[in-house]
LUMZA-894686 format. One record per residue (C-alpha): residue number from 1; x negated, y negated, z; residue in one letter. Coordinates in Angstrom, 1 decimal. Layout:
LUMZA-894686
+-----+--------+--------+--------+---------+
| num |     px |     py |     pz | residuo |
+-----+--------+--------+--------+---------+
| NUM |      X |      Y |      Z |       A |
...
+-----+--------+--------+--------+---------+
***
This chain:
LUMZA-894686
+-----+--------+--------+--------+---------+
| num |     px |     py |     pz | residuo |
+-----+--------+--------+--------+---------+
|   1 |   18.9 | -302.4 |  -23.1 |       M |
|   2 |   22.1 | -302.8 |  -21.3 |       R |
|   3 |   21.3 | -299.6 |  -19.1 |       T |
|   4 |   17.9 | -300.4 |  -18.0 |       I |
|   5 |   19.2 | -303.8 |  -17.0 |       F |
|   6 |   21.9 | -302.4 |  -14.8 |       Y |
|   7 |   19.5 | -300.2 |  -13.3 |       I |
|   8 |   17.3 | -303.0 |  -12.6 |       L |
|   9 |   20.0 | -305.3 |  -11.1 |       A |
|  10 |   21.1 | -302.5 |   -9.0 |       S |
|  11 |   17.7 | -302.1 |   -7.5 |       L |
|  12 |   17.2 | -305.7 |   -6.8 |       L |
|  13 |   20.9 | -305.4 |   -4.9 |       L |
|  14 |   19.3 | -302.5 |   -2.7 |       F |
|  15 |   15.9 | -304.2 |   -2.1 |       T |
|  16 |   16.9 | -305.6 |    1.4 |       S |
|  17 |   18.4 | -302.3 |    2.6 |       C |
|  18 |   15.3 | -300.3 |    1.2 |       A |
|  19 |   12.8 | -302.6 |    2.9 |       N |
|  20 |   14.5 | -302.5 |    6.4 |       S |
|  21 |   14.8 | -298.7 |    6.3 |       Q |
|  22 |   12.6 | -297.1 |    8.6 |       K |
|  23 |   10.3 | -294.4 |    7.3 |       V |
|  24 |   10.8 | -290.9 |    8.9 |       N |
|  25 |    7.2 | -290.8 |   10.9 |       V |
|  26 |    6.1 | -288.3 |   13.2 |       L |
|  27 |    6.0 | -289.4 |   16.9 |       S |
|  28 |    2.5 | -290.8 |   16.8 |       E |
|  29 |    1.9 | -293.2 |   13.7 |       T |
|  30 |   -1.6 | -292.7 |   12.3 |       P |
|  31 |   -3.7 | -295.3 |   11.0 |       H |
|  32 |   -3.4 | -296.7 |    7.3 |       D |
|  33 |   -6.5 | -295.0 |    6.1 |       T |
|  34 |   -5.7 | -291.7 |    7.7 |       T |
|  35 |   -5.0 | -288.6 |    5.3 |       F |
|  36 |   -1.5 | -287.2 |    5.7 |       V |
|  37 |    0.8 | -284.4 |    4.2 |       N |
|  38 |    3.6 | -286.3 |    2.2 |       V |
|  39 |    6.0 | -283.6 |    3.0 |       K |
|  40 |    5.7 | -284.5 |    7.2 |       K |
|  41 |    7.0 | -288.0 |    6.4 |       Y |
|  42 |    9.7 | -287.3 |    3.7 |       S |
|  43 |   11.6 | -284.5 |    2.1 |       S |
|  44 |   12.8 | -286.5 |   -0.8 |       D |
|  45 |   10.2 | -285.9 |   -3.3 |       F |
|  46 |   10.1 | -283.4 |   -5.7 |       V |
|  47 |    6.5 | -281.5 |   -5.9 |       L |
|  48 |    5.0 | -280.1 |   -8.9 |       D |
|  49 |    1.4 | -280.1 |   -8.1 |       M |
|  50 |    0.0 | -278.7 |  -11.3 |       R |
|  51 |   -3.5 | -278.3 |  -10.3 |       Y |
|  52 |   -2.3 | -275.7 |   -7.9 |       A |
|  53 |   -1.3 | -273.6 |  -11.1 |       T |
|  54 |   -2.7 | -272.9 |  -14.5 |       T |
|  55 |    0.0 | -275.2 |  -15.9 |       N |
|  56 |   -2.4 | -278.1 |  -16.5 |       N |
|  57 |   -4.8 | -279.3 |  -19.2 |       F |
|  58 |   -7.6 | -277.0 |  -17.6 |       M |
|  59 |   -5.6 | -273.9 |  -18.0 |       K |
|  60 |   -7.0 | -272.9 |  -14.5 |       T |
|  61 |   -6.0 | -273.5 |  -10.8 |       Q |
|  62 |   -8.4 | -275.7 |   -8.8 |       V |
|  63 |   -6.2 | -276.4 |   -5.8 |       Y |
|  64 |   -5.6 | -273.3 |   -3.2 |       D |
|  65 |   -2.2 | -274.5 |   -2.7 |       C |
|  66 |    0.2 | -277.3 |   -3.8 |       G |
|  67 |    0.0 | -279.9 |   -1.0 |       E |
|  68 |    0.2 | -283.6 |   -1.5 |       C |
|  69 |   -2.1 | -285.5 |    0.8 |       Y |
|  70 |   -2.6 | -289.1 |    0.7 |       L |
|  71 |   -3.6 | -291.9 |    3.0 |       R |
|  72 |   -0.9 | -292.9 |    5.3 |       Y |
|  73 |   -0.4 | -296.7 |    3.7 |       K |
|  74 |   -0.1 | -294.9 |    0.2 |       T |
|  75 |    2.8 | -292.7 |    1.6 |       V |
|  76 |    4.5 | -295.7 |    3.2 |       K |
|  77 |    4.5 | -297.5 |   -0.3 |       A |
|  78 |    5.5 | -294.2 |   -2.2 |       L |
|  79 |    8.4 | -293.6 |    0.1 |       I |
|  80 |    9.7 | -297.3 |   -0.2 |       S |
|  81 |    9.5 | -297.0 |   -3.9 |       A |
|  82 |   11.2 | -293.5 |   -3.9 |       N |
|  83 |   14.2 | -295.2 |   -1.7 |       T |
|  84 |   14.9 | -297.4 |   -4.4 |       E |
|  85 |   14.9 | -294.8 |   -7.0 |       F |
|  86 |   17.5 | -292.6 |   -5.1 |       I |
|  87 |   19.8 | -295.4 |   -4.6 |       K |
|  88 |   20.2 | -295.3 |   -8.7 |       V |
|  89 |   20.3 | -291.7 |   -8.9 |       G |
|  90 |   16.7 | -290.8 |   -9.4 |       Y |
|  91 |   13.9 | -289.2 |   -7.4 |       K |
|  92 |   10.0 | -289.3 |   -7.7 |       I |
|  93 |    8.6 | -286.0 |   -8.8 |       K |
|  94 |    4.6 | -285.7 |   -7.9 |       L |
|  95 |    2.3 | -284.0 |  -10.2 |       F |
|  96 |   -1.3 | -285.0 |   -8.2 |       D |
|  97 |   -1.9 | -286.8 |   -5.1 |       C |
|  98 |   -5.3 | -286.9 |   -3.4 |       Y |
|  99 |   -7.8 | -285.0 |   -5.1 |       R |
| 100 |  -11.3 | -283.6 |   -3.7 |       P |
| 101 |  -14.5 | -285.1 |   -5.5 |       T |
| 102 |  -15.5 | -281.5 |   -6.3 |       D |
| 103 |  -12.4 | -281.1 |   -8.5 |       V |
| 104 |  -13.1 | -284.4 |  -10.2 |       Q |
| 105 |  -16.3 | -282.9 |  -11.2 |       K |
| 106 |  -14.6 | -280.0 |  -12.8 |       I |
| 107 |  -11.9 | -282.1 |  -14.7 |       M |
| 108 |  -14.9 | -284.5 |  -16.1 |       F |
| 109 |  -16.9 | -281.5 |  -17.4 |       N |
| 110 |  -13.9 | -280.3 |  -19.4 |       I |
| 111 |  -12.9 | -283.8 |  -20.6 |       V |
| 112 |  -16.1 | -286.2 |  -20.1 |       P |
| 113 |  -14.1 | -289.1 |  -21.4 |       N |
| 114 |  -13.5 | -291.8 |  -18.8 |       P |
| 115 |  -10.6 | -293.2 |  -20.7 |       T |
| 116 |   -8.7 | -290.0 |  -19.4 |       Y |
| 117 |  -10.7 | -288.7 |  -16.5 |       V |
| 118 |  -12.9 | -290.6 |  -14.1 |       A |
| 119 |  -16.5 | -290.1 |  -13.8 |       D |
| 120 |  -17.3 | -288.3 |  -10.6 |       P |
| 121 |  -20.4 | -290.7 |  -10.2 |       K |
| 122 |  -18.1 | -293.7 |   -9.6 |       K |
| 123 |  -15.1 | -291.5 |   -8.3 |       G |
| 124 |  -11.3 | -291.6 |   -9.1 |       S |
| 125 |   -8.7 | -293.4 |   -6.7 |       I |
| 126 |   -7.4 | -289.9 |   -6.6 |       H |
| 127 |  -10.6 | -288.9 |   -4.7 |       N |
| 128 |   -9.7 | -292.1 |   -2.4 |       R |
| 129 |   -6.4 | -290.8 |   -1.4 |       G |
| 130 |   -4.7 | -293.8 |   -3.1 |       C |
| 131 |   -3.5 | -292.9 |   -6.6 |       A |
| 132 |   -0.6 | -290.8 |   -7.6 |       V |
| 133 |    0.6 | -289.0 |  -10.8 |       D |
| 134 |    4.3 | -288.9 |  -11.1 |       L |
| 135 |    7.4 | -289.1 |  -12.9 |       T |
| 136 |   11.2 | -289.5 |  -12.2 |       L |
| 137 |   13.9 | -286.7 |  -12.1 |       V |
| 138 |   17.6 | -287.1 |  -12.0 |       D |
| 139 |   20.1 | -285.6 |   -9.5 |       K |
| 140 |   19.9 | -282.1 |  -11.4 |       E |
| 141 |   16.2 | -282.3 |  -11.2 |       G |
| 142 |   15.7 | -283.0 |  -14.8 |       N |
| 143 |   12.7 | -285.2 |  -15.7 |       E |
| 144 |   13.2 | -288.4 |  -17.4 |       L |
| 145 |   12.1 | -288.7 |  -20.9 |       D |
| 146 |    8.6 | -290.4 |  -20.9 |       M |
| 147 |    7.6 | -289.9 |  -24.5 |       G |
| 148 |    4.6 | -287.3 |  -23.7 |       T |
| 149 |    4.0 | -284.7 |  -21.3 |       T |
| 150 |    1.8 | -285.3 |  -18.0 |       F |
| 151 |   -1.8 | -285.2 |  -18.8 |       D |
| 152 |   -1.4 | -286.0 |  -22.4 |       F |
| 153 |   -4.9 | -287.3 |  -23.9 |       F |
| 154 |   -3.7 | -289.6 |  -26.4 |       G |
| 155 |   -2.7 | -293.1 |  -27.4 |       V |
| 156 |    1.1 | -292.2 |  -27.2 |       E |
| 157 |    0.7 | -292.2 |  -23.4 |       A |
| 158 |   -0.4 | -295.6 |  -23.2 |       A |
| 159 |    1.9 | -298.4 |  -21.6 |       H |
| 160 |    0.9 | -300.4 |  -24.7 |       A |
| 161 |    2.2 | -298.0 |  -27.2 |       Y |
| 162 |    5.6 | -298.7 |  -28.4 |       E |
| 163 |    6.1 | -296.6 |  -31.3 |       N |
| 164 |    8.6 | -294.6 |  -29.0 |       L |
| 165 |   12.5 | -294.4 |  -28.7 |       P |
| 166 |   14.1 | -297.1 |  -26.7 |       R |
| 167 |   15.4 | -294.8 |  -24.2 |       K |
| 168 |   11.7 | -293.7 |  -23.4 |       V |
| 169 |   10.5 | -297.2 |  -23.4 |       L |
| 170 |   13.3 | -298.2 |  -20.8 |       D |
| 171 |   12.3 | -295.2 |  -18.7 |       N |
| 172 |    8.7 | -295.9 |  -18.6 |       R |
| 173 |    9.7 | -299.9 |  -17.6 |       L |
| 174 |   12.0 | -298.5 |  -15.0 |       L |
| 175 |    9.1 | -296.2 |  -13.3 |       L |
| 176 |    6.5 | -299.0 |  -13.6 |       K |
| 177 |    8.6 | -302.2 |  -12.4 |       S |
| 178 |    9.6 | -300.3 |   -9.1 |       V |
| 179 |    6.3 | -299.1 |   -8.6 |       L |
| 180 |    4.8 | -302.2 |   -8.8 |       Q |
| 181 |    7.2 | -304.1 |   -6.8 |       K |
| 182 |    6.4 | -301.5 |   -3.9 |       N |
| 183 |    2.6 | -302.3 |   -4.2 |       G |
| 184 |    1.4 | -300.1 |   -6.9 |       F |
| 185 |   -0.7 | -301.0 |  -10.0 |       N |
| 186 |   -0.3 | -299.1 |  -13.5 |       A |
| 187 |   -3.4 | -298.1 |  -15.5 |       I |
| 188 |   -3.5 | -298.7 |  -19.2 |       K |
| 189 |   -3.9 | -295.2 |  -20.8 |       S |
| 190 |   -1.5 | -293.1 |  -18.7 |       E |
| 191 |    2.2 | -293.8 |  -17.9 |       W |
| 192 |    2.2 | -291.3 |  -15.0 |       W |
| 193 |   -0.8 | -292.9 |  -13.1 |       H |
| 194 |   -0.4 | -295.4 |  -10.2 |       Y |
| 195 |   -3.0 | -296.7 |   -7.8 |       N |
| 196 |   -2.0 | -298.6 |   -4.5 |       L |
| 197 |   -3.2 | -302.1 |   -4.5 |       K |
| 198 |   -6.1 | -302.7 |   -2.4 |       Q |
| 199 |   -8.6 | -305.7 |   -1.5 |       E |
| 200 |  -11.3 | -303.3 |   -0.7 |       K |
| 201 |  -11.5 | -299.4 |   -2.1 |       L |
| 202 |  -11.6 | -296.6 |    0.5 |       D |
| 203 |  -14.3 | -293.9 |    0.8 |       N |
| 204 |  -14.4 | -291.2 |   -1.7 |       L |
| 205 |  -13.5 | -287.9 |    0.1 |       S |
| 206 |  -14.1 | -284.2 |   -0.5 |       N |
| 207 |  -12.2 | -282.7 |    2.3 |       F |
| 208 |   -9.8 | -279.5 |    1.4 |       K |
| 209 |   -6.5 | -279.2 |    3.0 |       W |
| 210 |   -5.6 | -276.0 |    4.8 |       K |
| 211 |   -3.0 | -273.7 |    3.2 |       C |
| 212 |   -0.4 | -271.9 |    5.0 |       D |
+-----+--------+--------+--------+---------+
***
């Protein structure tokens, strides 16, 4: 427990600096609801866009390429959180960002369980550009142990599940505490999924990004 308390205390120490640090934006600042490519605003994220590969629960590639698009307001909050993690030796690794509605339909056909995959009739926050799937990596790029893999469909992935080693619970707590402080909400069933806090949901989207 001393390790997690030390890390959290360090994060509090650097909060004022992180909040005052300017985001590296383009010459023209977009509207908060505009979709933007995360890479154009920060090079400090590790991208492992699983649905642009076959290394996912569907065992098939459903994105043409591994780009991370989000609403600009989501990017700002994500950069703020990542700034805090970097201060204590970690970085955010992104598995999924904005997800076209057509892809949501494919996922739900494979796993028609709304506990794990949102019903495309209602849509996911991913389809609105305000959700991210992520984890943390250390300075060597090694993922922190979170107890399960990304997209693990079982009770062990839930935040309330406590039959895990203390280090795993501490890692999940670190991830959750910093993201919540920077404007995100967790969902009960998935330790890796976070939604941007919003008073009103943005519209669903189905646009496809261009690949180089």
